Each structure stands twice: as C-alpha cells, then as structure tokens.
N, C-alpha and C positions, 0 to 999 in steps of 0.2 A: 679476289673480292675484298679480303681483309686489307690488302695493300691500298685499295681505293678508299676504303673507310678510314684507314689510318691517315692518309693524306688529308682528307676532309677534316678529320678530328684534329690533326696537327694545326691546320689553319684556324679552326675555331679556338683551339687552346692558345695559339699565338695571339689571336684577337683578344681573348680574355686577359692574357698577360699584359698586353698593350694597354687595355683599359685600366688594369691595376697599376701599371707604371704611370699612366696619366693621373690617376688618383693620388699617387705618391708625390708627383710633381706639384699637383694642386695643393696638397697639404703643406708642402715645403713653402710654397708662395704665400699661403695663408699665415703660416707661422712667421715668415719673414715680415709680412705686413703687420702682424700683431706685435712682434718684438720692436720693430721700428716705431710703431704707434705708441707702445708703452714708454719708449725712450722719450717721446715728446708729450707724455702725459695723456695720451688718447688711444687706449688699446682698441683693437678691432672688435666691434660689437658682434657677438655670436660666433667668434672663432672656435670656441669649444664645441658648439653644436656642429659646425662644419667639419671639424677634424674628427670628432667622434663618428659621425655618419660616414665620412669618407674612408675611415679605417676599414669598414666592412668591405668596401670596394677593393682596397689595397690587399687585404689579407685573403679574401675569398677569390678575388680576381686572379691572383697568382697561384692559388692552390693547385689548379690543374697542371700548370707548367712545372710546378714543384714535383708533382708525382711523375710527370712525363720524363723529367730529367733525373729522377732518382734522388731528389732532395729530401725526402722524408727520412726520419730517423730509422735506422735499421741496425739491429743488434746481430752481428755476424760472428759471434764467438766460436760457433761450431760449424760454420759454413765450410771451412777447409777440411773438416774430418767427415762431414756428411757426404754421401754419394750424390752425384749431380741430379739424379732423379728425385731424391728427397728434397734437395734445395729447390728444384723446379716446382715440386708440389707445394712447398712452403710459400714460394712466391705466388703461386696461383691462389692458394687459400687466403693469403694476406691481401691480395688485390681484390678478391671477391668480398672479403670482410670489410675492407676499406670502402668499397662501393656501397655496401649495405649501410655502413655508418654514415656516409655522406647523403644517401637517400633519406635516412632517418633525420639528419640535420635539416635537409631541405623540407621534409614534411613538417617537422616541428616549427620551423621558422615560417613556413607557409600558413600554418594554423594560427600562429601569432600575428601574421600579417592580416589575416581575416579579422581578428579582434581589433587590431590597430585601425583598420579601415572602418569597422563598425563603430568604434568609439572615437574616431577622428583623432587618434593619438599623434602628437607631434613633438618636436624638440622643444626645449625649455624657452630659448630666447627667440630664435628665428621662426619658430612654428613650422619647420620643415616636416612634411608628413612622413612618419616613420615607415609607412607601408612601402614607399618607393625603395628604400634601402633594404627592407626585409625581402621584397620580391627580387631585388638584385642578388642578395645573398643566396636565396633559394635557387635562382638560376645558375649562379656560379657553383654552388654545391652539387647540383644535378650534373653540370658539365664535368666536374671532377669525378663524380660517380661513374659517368659514362666512359671517361678516359680510363678509369681503373678497371671497369668491366671489359673494355676493349683490350687492355693489356693482358687480362686474365685469358681472354679468348685467344689472343695471339700466342700466349705461352702454351695453351692447351693444344692448339691446332698446328702451329708452326715451330714452336719451341723458341721463337724469337722474343727476346726481352728488349723492348724499345729503350730501356734505361741504359743499356750497355751497347756501345758501338760495336758493330760487327758480330754480335752474338747470334749465332744460328746453330741449333742443335740438330 
C-alpha cells in the first residue's frame, strides 16, 4: 500500500517540480525581455511584480522534490558514530517536524490569503491578485508536508528512506 501511495506522491511531486521549473523559465524570459527593453530605453512594465509573485511558484513548487531527493540541509557530524536505529529515529522525527512546519506555513499563508481576498490586495503595478499566489504557496507547502509525512511513515514501517537509493533496513 505504501508503494502505491509513494508512486502517486512521486507523480504529484514531479508535477509540482515541473510547475516550479516552468515558473523559473518564465522568470528568465521576463528578465530577458526587461533587460533588452532597458537597453532600448523601455523596460518591461510590471516585471518586478511578475518576478516577485513567480518566485513563490519557483521556491515552493520545488520544495517537495527537494525533500524527496534529500536536498535539504542536513548536519551529519555524528551520523557515523550513532547506531543505525538512532539515525533512523532522527530521520523520522525530522521528517515529522518538517511536515508540521510546512503545515504551519500553509495555514499561515492561507489565513493571509483570506485577508488578501477580503481586502482585494494586489501587486503594485499590474494589480495581480495576491490571493492567487498565496493559495498556490499553501498548496505547494501542503504537498511538501504530505511528502515528508509519507517519508516518515515509510521509515517507520519499512525502514526505506526514499532519499537514498537502495536503502532498505
């Protein structure tokens, strides 16, 4: 059952990363247009708004794949001297703690999105509704939390760490 859930989660995480990558390509194109426009004395109107809002998609869209591939910062000074059971317990606790943190981020941003919707908050120049990007950030943060929680469950029940190839306890 965990294997089926993992396959589905990996597909959703890959989709999230692809959206983040598209956001990065979009930012690059906006920057290119803005720089070329500045060279001709006509910078792209609203490029700062577009880039600022798109960065939420880039950063949080890639967060789940970062966790999935073990890209988050890890201090492993004592990993070699700790017994494998303690290392596994530390991995489980850190995955659960990470999930709690990302749920808290999603909740806080969701509450902020409610205010943005109520007050019709938007970006300075283009008047893009902030609520769109806040809801996207919340969704990506929840996806990251789910991925971390799934990793903790896999470590608990199968001993398998998806961040390490071929790791089965």
